[in-house]
Structures are given as C-alpha cells and as structure tokens.
N, C-alpha and C positions, 0 to 999 in steps of 0.2 A: 504494500500500500504506500510505503514511503521509502526511504530514509535518506538522511543527510550525511551518512557516515563517510562521505568523501572527506569530511572535516575531522580532524582530531580535536575534540573538544577539550581544551586545556583547563578552563576554569570559567566561573560565571561571575565576572567582575562587574557588579552592578554600578560601581562608581565610575566606570568608563563607558559612555554611551556606545552601545552596539559592538564594542571591540572585545568580544568574548570568545573569539574563535581563531584558530590558527590552521591554515591549510596544510594538509599533509604534503610535504615537499615532493615534487615529482621525481627527484633524485632517489627517493626511497621506494619507488615502484619501478620495476624493470621497464625501461622505456623502449620496448620493441613490440612490433606488431606483425601478425601474419598477413596483414593486408585485408583480413576478413573481419576480425573481431577487434573491438576497441583496444587501444594500446595501454592496457593497465591490468594489473592483477588485483587491485583493490576492488572487491565486490561489495557494492553498497546495498543493493536491493535486488530481489528476485520476485517476479510475479508471473502468474499463468497467462499464456496467450489463450483466451477463453474461446476463440472461434476456430482455431486450427488444431484442436486436439482430436485426433482421428481414432476411431474405435472399430474393432472387428466384431462380428456377431457374438453375442454373449456378454458384451460390455467390457471386454478386456481392451486396455489401451494399446493401440498399435504404435502410435507416436504421440508424445506430449511435447508441446513447445512452450518454452519459458522465456519471458523477457528478462534481461539482465542489465542493471544499471551499474556502471563501473566508474572508477576515478577518471576515465577518459572518454566516457560517452555510452551510447546505447548499443546493446547487442541482443541476440536471440540464440537460444540453444534448442535443438531438436533431439528428443530422447526416445530411443527405442527401449523396450524392456531390458533393464539391467545394464544399459550402455548409454553413453552420450554419442550421438552420431553426426550431427551437423551443427555448424556455427555460422551465424550471419552477423554482419556488422552494418550499421546504418550511417551513411555519409551523405546527408541531404542538407542543402543550404537553408532549409526551414527548420532544422534542428538546432537548438541552442549550443553554443560553443562550450567546451570544457567538460568537466565531470557531470555526472547525473545525480544530484542530491535527492531528487524525488522522481518516483515512477508509479504510474497508476494504469491499470488496464481493466476493462470491463466490456465484454462482448466486442464490438468493433472499435471501441474508443481506447486510444492509448495516449497518455499524457506524460511528458517528461519536462523537467526543468534543467537549467544549466548553471554552472558556477566556474569561474576562473579566479585568479588572484591578481592584485595590482599593488605595486609598491607605493605607499603613501609617505612622501618625504617628510611631511609635517610631523608625523609620529614615528618615523623611522622603522616601519614594519610593513609586511605584506598583509593585505586585508582581502577577505572574500568579496567577490564581485558577481552579482547576479547577471546572467546572460539571456534571460527570457524563458519562455515556455513554448515547447513544440507540441502539437496535438494532431492526431490522425483520426478520421472518421471511418477509415477502411482498413483498420488493423495494420497500419504501417506501410501500405502501398503508396500513399501520398501523405504529405505533411503540410500543415499551416503553422505559422509562427506568430507569437505575440511577444514584443520586446518587454524587457523588465519594466514594470510600471513606475514611471517617474513623471514629474511635472517640470519640464526643462525650463520654462520661462516663469515659474512661480517663485514668489518670495514670501516668507512668513507663513501666514495661515490662508486657507482657502475655504469658501463656503461650499458644502456639498448638500444635495437634496437627498433626504432619507425619509421615506414615507411622505408625509405632507409637511415636513419641517426642514429648515435649513440649519445644518450643524457646522461648527467650526472644526477644521481639521488641519493639522500641520502639513504643509506641502512637502512631500518627499522629492528631493531634487537630485538625488544621486543613486547610482546602482551599487555603490560600495556598502557592504553589509546589508544591502537590500537583496537578499537571496531567497528564492522560493524553496524552502526546505521541505515542503510537502505540498502536494496537489491532490485534489479530490473532485468528485462529480456529484451534483445534486440537481435533478431536473435538467434543464438546458444549460446550466451554468458550470463552468470550470472554476473552482476556488483555489486560490494560491495563498499559503501562509508564508509570508515573506520577511519575517523578523523586522528589520528597520522599515520595511515597506508596508508593514501591517497586513491585514487581511484584504484581499482583492478578489474580484470575480469578473468573468466575461461570458457572454452567451455564445457558445461554440457553434450554434446553428446558423448564426448570421454570417454574411459574406465578409463584412468588415467590422468585426466586434471591437468594442472599446473596454478598457479596464474600468471597473467601478469600485470606489472605495467603500468598504463595509465597516461601519462602526461596531465596536464591542463595548461592554460596560467598562467604566473606569475601575481602578483597583479596589476602591472602597464600595463599589456598587455590587449588589447581588442580582440585579436584573437591569435590562434596558428594553423598554417596550415601545413598539411603533407608535408614533404620534403622541407619546407621553414623556418625551425627553425634556428635561429642564435645560433648555438651550442656553440660559444665562450662565449655567455652571458646568456645562459639558464641553469637553475639549478632547478631540481625538489626537493623541500625541504619543508615538512610540518611544520617545526619549525616556531617560530614567526619571524617577520622581523628583530627584534633586534638581533636575532641569525642567520641572513642570510637566513631566510625562507620566506614563502609566506602563507598568510591566505587562498588564493584560492587553495592551495594544501591540505587543510584540508577538505576532503570529508565528507558530512553529509547527503545528500539526493540524490536519483537517481530515474529517471522515464524514461522508454522506451516507445515512441509513434510510430506511423506508420512511421513518417518521421524523427524523431530526437531522440537523447539521451540527456536528461536534467540532469544536475548535480548541486546540491546546495552545497555551501561551506561556510566558514567563511568570504568570500569576494565576495558574490554575487552568480550569477547563470550562468551556462555555457550551451550553446546549441551546441550539437555535431551532425555533419553529417557524417555518416559512409562512409569512403573512402578506400575500400578494407579492409586491416587489420589495417588501421590507421583511425583516426577521425579528422576532421576539426572542430575547436572550435571557437565559438564567446562567449565573456565574458562580462557580464553586471552587474552593481552594482547600488547603490543608485543614481549615476549620470545619470542612465537611467530610473529612476522612481521607483525603489524598495523602500519600506519604511525603510528597514534595510538590512544590508549586510549579516547577518547570516541567511541562507536559510535552515530551519530545515525540510521542507517537500515540495514536488511538487506533484500536482494532475492535472488530465485532466478532463475537462467537455465539451464534444463535441469538438468544435474547440478552446475552450478557455483553456489556461494553467494557473493554479494557483500556486503561491509560498507562503509558510508560511514564512514570513520574520520578523526576530527579530532584534532588535537594536544591533549593534556591536560597538557603539561608540557615541560620542556627535553628536547631530543634527539628529539622527536616531530614528525610532519609531518601536515598536512592532505592527504588523498588518498582513494583507494578501494582496498580490499584484497579479495582473493578466495581461495577454497579450492576445489580440485578433488577433495579427499579427505575431505570431510565434517569439516573442521576440524583434521585431523591436522597440516596445515601451511598457512601463509598467505603470499601474495605481494601486494606493493603496487605500484601503478602509478607508476613513476618520473616519468612525464610530469607528473603532478600533485604528487607529493611534492617534486620538485625545485623546483617553483614555489610550493609551499605553498598550493595552491588549495583553497578550501572547496567541496565538492560537496554539493548539497542533495537531488538525486533522480536516479534512473536509470530508463531505459526500454530495452527490448530489442525489436527488430523483426527477426526472423530472426536472423542472425549479427551484425547491427549493434547497437552499443551507443551510447546517447546519455546524456550526463552533464550535468545542469543544475547550474550553478555560479554563484558570485559574479561571475565574469568572462564569463558568457554560456553558450552551448551548445556542447558538444564531442561529437565523433563518432569512432568507431573500428569497423573491420571485424574486428579480430583481438585487441583488448585490448592491443596492443603499440604500434601506431602511431596517434596521435591527431591530430585536426585540429579547429580551431575553426570552427564553422559560420558562414559569412559572415553578418553581421547586416545584412539589408536589409529590416527590418520596417516597411515603409511600406504603408499600406492602398491596395490597388489602385484602390478606388473614390473615396476621400476625400482621400488624401494624408496622413492622420493617421499619427502615429508613436508608438512606445512610448518613454516617457521613463524607462527603467530598463535598465541593462546586465545586471542580475542576472536569472537564470532560476531560478525556484524549483521548477517542476514541468514534466514532459513526459509525454504519453501519446499515441502515434500522431501525428496531425497537429496536435495542440493543444499549445501552449507557454504555461505559466503564468508571469506576471511580477507585480511589484507594481503594474503599471499596466494590467492587463487581460490578456485571452487573445489570443494570436496563432494564427490558423488558417492553416497553410501548405499549399498544394497545389502541384502541378507548374506551374500556370498563374497562380495568384493568391495574394495575401496579404490577409487580412482581420483587422481588430482589433475586438474586442468588449469593451465596457465596460457596466456595468449601473447605469443611472441614469435618472431621469425628466428631461424637459426642465427646465432650471433655472428657467424663468419662463414667463409668458404675456404676450400683448400688453398686458394690464392692469397689469403690473408697473410700479411707480414708477421703478425703476432699470434697466429692460431686463434684469433678472436679472444685471447686471454684477457679477462677483465673481472672486476669484483663489483658486486652490488649488495647492499647499498654502499656507496663510497662518496663521502665519508661514512664510516661505520661508527655509529654512536652505540657503544656497548650496552648502555643502560636502557635503551629503548628500541633498538632495531632487532626484529626477528626473535622476540622473547619466547623462550621455550625452556620450561623447567628452571626458571630463574636466570638463565644465561641469555645474553644477546647473541645474535648470529649474523654472519654475512656469507654470501655465496661467491665462490670462484667458478666461472664458466669458461669453457673453451671447446673448440671444434675437435671432435674425436669420433668420426663416423664408423670406425672399425673397432671401437672399444679397446684401444690399446692400453696397457698398463701405464699408469701415470702417477706422479706425486708432486706435491707443492712444498717448497721450503720457504719459510718466512724469516726475514732478517730485520733487525731494527736499524736505525739511522747510522749506527756505527758499524753495521754489517755483522753484528753478533747474532748467531743463530738463535731463533726463538722457538720454532716448532716445525715438525715435519707432519704433513697431512697426506693421507692416502685413502680416505674413506670416500671412494668415488661412487657417484650415482650416474648411470648412463641413461639418457633420455633421447631417443632417436639419434641424431647426428652429433649431439653435444654431451659433454660430461660436466658434472657439477661436484665440487667439493665444498663442504660447509666448515666454517671455522667459528668457534665460540669466543674468540678474543683472549684465549688463555695460552700460556706457554707450556713447555714440557713438564713443568712442576705443578701445573694446574692453577697458576696464579694469573689474574688478569694483567694484561700488558698495560703499560702506561701510555699516555697521550703521545702522539707523534706520527711520523711518516714511516711506513714499513715497506720493504722491498720484497716482492713475492716472485719466486722462481718456479715455473712449471717445467718439469722434466718429462718428455714424452717422445718415444720413437728416436732415442739418441739425440734429441734436440732440446734446447733450452729456450724458454721465453720468459720475459719479465713484465711485471706491471707494478704499479705503486698503489698503496692503500693508506688512507689517512684514518687513524683511529682516535676516537674521542671518548673518554670515560665520562 
C-alpha cells in the first residue's frame, strides 16, 4: 500500500521544520542495472498486480505478478509457482524521477510517487525532494503525471475553498521535503500524503486534473466538520508548532476503505467521511490509545484497521496499533511497544499477520502472541546471503530488504538483486570493486552485529580466488576466500575485522585479488 523506506529515517527532530529525514546515499546501493529492472537493491514496497494474475482451472495460480517499488524506481516481477520468472522495468517520461517512496495498485489503477535529493547550501545537507506522482488507468500500459504540488508564485498564506467556506492555508512553494510518502485511492480521487506539502488530492478521471489542498484538524482539535470550521482561528500550516504550524498537517500515510478515508500524520490518525466535495474529520492520537503519534502507515485487515505508529515524543513507543470499531478506540501491540521496535510494513495472509521491522520479520496468528521468523536467508542455489537484518516490505512470499528481494517457498530460498555483470573479460581490472565504498562498519550490511561490505569481480568459470587486504602502511590485515559464485561474477564478503577478529581502524585499505595467476587491486575507505 505504501512505503517511504527509500529514506533512512534518522530521527524526528520537531525543532527543525521538515528536516527529519536523510536519504539513503546511492553509494550504499549497488549502482548497476540489467537494463530491465530499476537500478537498486533497496526494496521499498511490494504490491499485487491485481489484473494480470493468471489462474488455471481449479484456482491454482499459474502466474502472479507483483509491482515492486525500489530506491531507483518502479518494476514488476512475474512469479510462477515456486520461482521468480520474469522482470520488467518501467522507463516512461510520465513516471516521477528517482526512488519510489509510495506504491498503490488496485484493479487497473497503479499509482507511484517519486523522490530524489538536493543539496541545500543554507543548511549544508542533502534534503529529500518530491518529484511528483505517476498514475496509470490501464495497469501500466500508459502513464499520466502530476508534478509535486507547489504554488510557485504564492507568498505567505492563500485562501482555499473547503465546503462552503474559505480557509487560510500556508502556501507551499517548494518541493524540498514536500515528498508524497504515501498515495491512496478513494472514489475518483488520488490522495497524496506529502509531509511538508500536507494532504492533497486530484481527480484521476479528468483529462487535466489539478491538485486540491485538503484541510485536516489542527493539533488540538479532535474533529473538523464541513461548513462548521471556525475560520477566524483555523490555519492550515504544516510547519512545526513553534513556527505557528501543526504536526497533524504533516501528511505521511493514507488509506481509502469502503466507508472512510484514513490519514496518518505526525500527530496521530484522522478518519474522514466523504461529505460531497468536502470531508468530515475525526482526529485521534496517543490519548486515544495509539502507541505513538507518528503514523507512518495504515493497513486494512477485514474489519480491522491497523496503524504503524512510531514515537513522536516522550512517553510514546514504536509499535503497531489497531481498531476494531472504526477508530472509536485503539489498542497497541505490547510485544513491540515494550521493545520499542520500529515496524515498516504489514502483510496479512488469512488470519496470519506479518510485520516487517528494523529487527527482521515477525509473525502472529492472533495479534497477541508474536514470534520472530527465523532468519535463514541463504540462497538455495548460490549460497548468497542478505546483508541486512532490516525488513522493509513483505507481500506473500516476497520479502523486501535493503539488499535485495528474498523469495521464500516451503522448499527453497532465492535472493534476487538487479544489476548487470560488473565487467567483461576485456576489463582492465577484472571488474574488481567493493561496495559499499566507503564502508561504514557501524551501519552498512549489518548482520549478527557486524557490518559488511562486498568485493565483486568477473569470474565466469568459477576459478579459485582470494583477496588480501592491507592497511595504508601495507601491513597485512586479513586474507579472504569465502567466495560466492553468482552467474559470471564472484563475491567475497568482509566484516571489517582483521585476522585477530578485531575491527580495523579508520583509513584507506588496499585490496588485492589473486585469480588465475593474476593480481588486481582496488582501494576501500573504511569508517568506524
């Protein structure tokens, strides 16, 4: 249904307007592509292609197709029973640039948003930049595009018509931190929760739709009713309260159900009832039972609505919360709140619930008793492994991580990444390289408490090979020979430790590949 996990969410610094996120540097994701699938192994979201799932008599799936949002754009996977068979990539001028923080599909409708980053000299950092919304009415055959909603020639506040009243709204004039982290569908409207851009919508059935600003209750309000707004005291402003704004105007997640429109923000969750062209809102927070006020995702399971709720301040906890009475009351899952675990995504398979989290994948049959899914993600064919304990997305048999897709079946485990061979026989250096490079031991490829980097090189006949690593003074550090062979390439993984098992210090390291009586060199920068 969503997710924004192209971003590494570092903290929630309310004191700095909108600057709460840091993009996952592209250097930390192998930047190669097979020309078919998007150029990234960071799997943000997975959703069903609801129209092209083919079945044979008796109801057995012949092929199931899944949309995949990655750190570099949109793709699709076709699955035959127990295998992944086909990969598609989408390179269309009407698709937004960059990564895909939000993905929605339902029948023929597919909606995606885009994000890149831009260096802002005034604050000396890279900031996320929204690149618009692409949508298709024919299941991806053709696409239309809506630019990120901004008012280029506006200053200060603007008047917007809401119901039969004119309300005051801060004019959003930039696409920096104005990123559509979630998109959803309700009726003829595509809704986009765009953080600094607030909540917006457009009518996708029109030839030339326009964005419409959607007001939400202010932080202290528990409702906002059509034609009953106190216009003298209402202001739509997604800045921080210290700057006159409201956290509840920072849209982050959205879900359309049969009866309601649900919107998550930095100040709880809002349940909307469509009232003509207007919406009646009820606003709920931790005071109503949510574990935390930052609602990063909303999902529906039969009559139950789930909210992925993160802490937004003291006394709050990361967890998931649910309501069985359409938001009249909320319960949170103590298993996660007691451990303060950040959940990124949910999937439901019958009565079973799966939660993708910063600590891996969790599972429950009753929403009360939870277990961590045993992590044995070793490719049955190659011995390759996932160097990432975090799970960002799950749908059916597919698990999305920052290091590729895991396809689990009852009999096999397969890992899929999306890149070209790094080199050819004509390469001067056998394509010998390391990624990530720089290698930040404390955060890259974390597995069992260790960071990891990969060395890759061309090796079509699977020759014996080894790598020796030397420090800047050319003192020998470690010898590596734990080779994993994948098609025409070989990979060797290093955990940043020397022969004594100690972490190496910061610095530049010289790495020598020995293969077929030849030697090749590359450099690796290590940061503790």
